[in-house]
Steps between C-alpha positions, in 0.01 A plus 500: 500500500619843430513776752312737279156606625233463248324830437138443548207687349315670789177547304197330650254316275163334536470316815820651658314826545406548870220757509129473547410794261690627197450780239499295184544604136587334172635643161163635401276487814489637858327266748539733799543377853402135517570190708815308426291189404303696245814641351652157477177377327523776248869404424409139469215573263744693275764230543746766626685575823404729784804706568562722803640832378473737796508292820530810724190673369167489710359278376776319297487540115486188286497470123373216287767425231715228339793510745738291278455740210542800732833367630623419149424864401676637808820292415494623139475870613806444733697335226403779258605765753829320560566484127448877463742577788814673415813315618784716618842358419805613709846473350789507733830672413785414733779748561793499742685772686813462296332503157680658202320766285498274192323227703248763625436610141439148391252427777329832448449420137304185603306684773397771247374222270293340782347842597410562129321168495300613800666275756602608849878502587653417825849631537697310761849556649638202697728595786781246565706469816645839599252684271235424763656767731453774236153445341510853376729379221214293363264799522759711309517240213122504479484883505755500218282259295167692553592790251555243227148362515293791641376599149325153465385429858385627840671404829256307706713576807854621569781246543422287803722281707356143539731236660811470283339695206430860430189492263330766280179434303438685170162480334433613136361844460120513437407627154 
């Protein structure tokens, strides 16, 4: 057995509903406030399910519908929304404190290409050994890099010290 908990649907249907009276409706009809047994009879006559939609209302609100079809449509809506979601891709450019200018130019060329494609860029300076005692050196490297990409992007935040790294996020400019 796996340790994952099964996500259960908390929706109450038909005989799981625990109320004496309910406000009942269907797609094309309002039944008003009726007894639970009467609502169940209407649902059975229509060969549909009685679904509790608003359990906290006084009296609770139930709807007569095809629950399987309803769940299927909800799942389709979720998938459609997920499909239309925009994915943000973050590209990482690693630098060091003792980096030469030609190496910076080469890495900036790639970072500029990423920003033109609409991707976020994370500049990261790794501090080794003794460099940890002077994290300002990493900040200086990132401050020297910023003017080379500022025409294409916006700084999400100033260079920030996180563990052994000094990070700076650059996002593409909004058009």
